[in-house]
C-alpha positions in Angstrom: 79.7 133.4 64.1 78.5 133.4 67.7 75.5 131.2 66.8 77.8 128.8 64.9 80.2 128.6 67.9 77.3 127.9 70.3 76.1 125.2 68.0 79.5 123.6 67.8 79.9 123.8 71.6 76.5 122.0 72.0 77.7 119.3 69.7 81.0 119.0 71.6 79.1 118.5 74.9 76.8 116.0 73.3 79.8 114.2 71.9 81.4 114.0 75.4 78.1 112.7 76.8 77.9 109.9 74.2 81.6 109.1 74.7 81.1 108.8 78.5 78.3 106.3 78.0 80.3 104.3 75.5 83.4 104.2 77.7 81.3 103.2 80.7 79.5 100.4 78.8 82.6 99.1 77.1 84.6 98.7 80.3 81.8 96.7 81.9 82.3 93.9 79.5 86.0 93.4 80.4 86.7 90.1 82.1 87.7 89.9 85.8 86.5 91.3 89.1 88.2 94.2 90.7 86.8 93.2 94.1 88.5 89.8 93.8 91.7 91.5 92.7 91.7 93.8 95.8 90.7 91.0 98.2 93.3 88.5 96.9 92.9 84.9 95.8 92.4 83.6 99.4 89.5 85.9 100.2 86.1 84.5 101.2 83.0 85.3 99.2 81.8 87.4 102.2 84.9 89.5 102.0 84.6 90.0 98.3 81.0 91.0 98.6 81.9 93.5 101.3 84.4 95.1 99.0 81.9 95.2 96.2 79.4 97.0 98.4 82.0 99.4 99.6 83.0 100.3 96.1 79.4 100.5 94.9 79.8 97.7 92.5 76.7 96.0 93.8 74.5 98.9 92.5 72.7 98.7 89.1 74.8 99.9 86.2 72.6 102.8 85.5 73.0 104.0 89.1 76.8 103.6 88.8 76.9 105.6 85.5 74.7 108.3 87.0 77.0 108.6 90.0 80.0 108.8 87.8 78.4 111.4 85.5 77.3 113.5 88.5 80.9 113.5 89.7 82.2 114.6 86.3 79.8 117.6 86.3 81.3 118.6 89.7 84.9 118.2 88.5 85.4 114.8 90.2 86.6 112.0 87.9 86.4 109.4 90.6 88.9 107.6 92.9 91.2 104.8 92.1 89.7 101.5 93.4 93.2 100.1 94.1 95.1 103.1 95.6 92.3 105.4 96.8 93.9 108.3 95.0 91.7 110.9 93.2 91.9 110.2 89.4 92.2 113.9 88.6 95.4 114.2 90.8 97.1 111.3 89.0 96.1 112.7 85.6 97.6 116.1 86.5 100.8 114.4 87.6 101.1 112.2 84.5 100.3 115.0 82.2 103.6 116.7 83.1 105.1 114.0 80.9 102.5 113.4 78.2 101.6 117.0 77.4 105.3 118.1 76.8 105.8 115.0 74.8 102.9 115.8 72.6 103.9 119.4 72.1 107.5 118.5 71.3 106.3 115.8 68.9 104.0 118.2 67.1 106.7 120.8 66.8 109.0 118.3 65.2 106.3 117.1 62.9 105.7 120.7 61.7 109.4 121.4 61.3 109.6 118.4 59.0 106.3 118.8 57.2 106.1 122.5 56.3 109.4 123.2 54.5 109.8 119.7 52.9 106.2 119.5 51.9 106.3 122.9 50.1 109.7 122.0 48.6 108.5 118.6 47.4 105.6 120.3 45.6 107.7 123.0 44.0 110.2 120.4 42.8 107.6 118.1 41.5 108.8 115.9 38.6 112.5 116.5 39.5 114.7 114.0 41.1 115.0 115.7 44.5 111.2 116.4 44.6 110.5 112.7 43.8 113.0 111.5 46.4 111.3 113.7 49.1 107.9 112.4 48.1 109.0 108.7 48.1 110.8 109.2 51.4 107.7 110.7 53.1 105.5 107.9 51.8 107.9 105.3 53.1 108.3 106.8 56.6 104.5 107.3 56.9 104.0 103.6 56.4 106.5 102.7 59.1 104.9 101.5 62.4 105.7 103.9 65.2 107.0 101.0 67.4 109.5 99.9 64.8 110.6 103.5 64.2 111.2 103.9 67.9 113.2 100.7 68.1 115.4 101.8 65.2 116.0 105.2 66.7 116.9 103.7 70.1 119.5 101.5 68.3 121.0 104.6 66.5 120.8 107.3 69.1 121.0 105.4 72.4 122.9 102.1 71.7 125.3 103.0 68.9 126.0 106.7 69.5 124.9 107.1 73.1 123.6 110.6 72.6 120.2 110.2 74.3 118.8 107.9 77.0 116.9 104.9 75.8 114.3 104.7 78.6 112.9 106.4 81.7 112.3 109.9 83.0 114.3 111.6 85.7 113.0 111.2 89.3 113.5 115.0 89.8 111.1 115.6 86.9 111.0 119.1 85.5 113.2 120.4 88.4 116.0 119.2 86.1 114.8 120.5 82.8 117.8 119.4 80.8 117.5 115.8 81.8 113.7 115.9 81.3 114.0 117.3 77.8 116.7 114.7 76.9 114.4 111.9 78.2 111.5 113.1 76.0 113.5 114.0 72.9 113.9 110.5 71.5 110.3 109.5 71.9 109.2 112.9 70.6 111.4 112.4 67.5 109.9 108.9 67.0 106.3 110.3 66.9 107.2 113.5 65.2 109.1 111.9 62.3 106.2 109.5 61.5 103.5 112.1 61.9 105.6 114.7 60.1 105.9 112.4 57.1 102.1 112.0 57.0 101.5 115.7 57.4 104.1 116.4 54.7 102.0 114.6 52.1 99.0 116.9 52.9 101.2 120.0 52.7 102.5 118.8 49.3 99.0 118.2 48.0 97.7 121.6 49.3 100.7 123.4 47.8 100.2 121.7 44.4 96.6 122.8 44.5 97.6 126.4 45.4 100.2 126.5 42.6 97.5 125.7 40.0 95.2 128.5 41.1 94.6 131.4 38.8 95.8 134.1 41.2 99.2 132.4 41.6 99.6 132.0 37.8 98.6 135.7 37.4 101.2 136.8 39.9 103.8 134.7 38.1 102.8 136.3 34.8 103.3 139.7 36.3 107.0 139.0 36.9 107.1 137.1 40.2 108.8 133.7 40.2 106.6 130.7 40.9 108.1 130.3 44.4 107.6 134.0 45.3 104.0 134.0 43.9 103.3 131.0 46.0 104.8 132.4 49.2 103.0 135.7 48.8 99.6 134.6 47.6 99.3 130.9 47.9 100.5 130.0 51.4 97.5 131.5 53.3 95.2 129.0 51.5 97.7 126.2 52.1 97.7 127.2 55.8 93.9 126.8 55.9 94.1 123.3 54.6 96.9 122.4 57.0 94.9 123.7 60.0 92.2 121.2 59.3 94.6 118.3 59.1 96.4 119.3 62.3 93.3 118.3 64.3 93.6 114.7 62.9 97.3 114.7 63.6 96.8 115.5 67.2 94.6 112.4 67.5 97.5 110.4 65.9 100.0 111.8 68.4 97.7 110.9 71.3 97.4 107.3 70.1 101.2 107.2 69.4 101.9 108.5 72.9 100.2 105.5 74.5 102.5 103.1 72.6 105.6 105.2 72.8 105.3 105.7 76.6 105.3 102.0 77.0 108.3 101.5 74.7 110.4 104.2 76.3 109.3 103.6 79.9 107.8 107.1 80.4 105.5 107.6 83.4 102.8 109.4 81.4 99.0 109.1 80.9 99.4 106.5 78.1 101.5 104.1 80.2 99.2 104.6 83.2 96.2 103.8 81.1 97.7 100.5 80.0 98.6 99.6 83.5 95.2 100.4 84.8 93.5 98.4 82.1 95.6 95.4 83.2 94.6 96.0 86.9 91.0 96.6 85.9 90.9 99.9 87.9 87.7 101.0 86.2 87.4 104.6 87.7 90.9 105.5 86.6 90.5 103.9 83.1 87.1 105.7 82.7 88.7 109.1 83.7 91.7 108.6 81.5 89.7 107.6 78.4 87.3 110.5 78.9 90.0 113.0 79.2 91.8 111.8 76.1 88.6 111.7 74.1 87.7 115.1 75.4 91.1 116.5 74.4 90.6 115.3 70.8 87.1 116.7 70.7 88.1 120.1 72.1 91.0 120.4 69.7 88.7 119.6 66.8 86.3 122.3 68.1 89.1 124.9 68.3 90.5 124.0 64.9 87.0 124.3 63.4 86.5 127.8 64.9 89.9 129.0 63.9 89.3 127.7 60.3 86.1 129.7 60.2 87.6 132.8 61.5 90.5 132.7 59.0 88.4 131.8 56.0 85.9 134.6 55.1 84.2 132.3 52.6 82.8 130.1 55.4 81.5 133.2 57.3 79.8 134.5 54.1 78.1 131.1 53.7 76.2 131.5 57.0 
């Protein structure tokens, strides 16, 4: 197990290295010149060149990448070329919005997916089970932006229960207002992701119901539901853990869009603004952190799956 964990950790670090190179290279093909943006449209060529030299943009690309990579290894993601603020400080500040949003969205997705997915499988072939399955497939196909707009119309415009946009200036010092600001965007992401996850839960439950040990337990006097709950759910849980890693990636992507839609000052909205301003150090840091988060979650899910499933450990 330790050898497997070390191997997966090495692959994780290699993945981060490859991701950093791809991010750095991809951002260099974006149009525009950040030195021109900082200097203004009336700046002389000499002024623009001086800014480029000050920012290190006149150095060869390999030297710029090496400098950035060395900073990452020392815990420094760089400094914003426009504001001079350390990238890590802004990421920490914005994560106070994005991380709670992601946790709340995932919680809502699980609350929807687990009970309704199991119920849909147990009621397969019946009107209520069919209705649940069709509803999940329909919601899963809905674009998250459209779902957010519809929920804003219902909860903010018509009923006035929740704010449509923004985050309180006081932040988490006013927890009630902060949670109310995040609730509607979290519901938007959670409902769509929950519908997708519900389909996986339904498939895993149907597979577990057909296993011999569940049928044997039912033949010994247990109802099919009790046999599934007692003997089948552990195997269902193993399948769901694997899918959760993919769901986290969906929630991260959804947060970028949703933060723009709901005017939340999180990492996703900051990323879009920095791409528009061509603030390369910030964009590099933000993309690397988001990519690293997905890779780390996949690493943790893989290890948890291996710990909980003895068949994988026996195969080593």
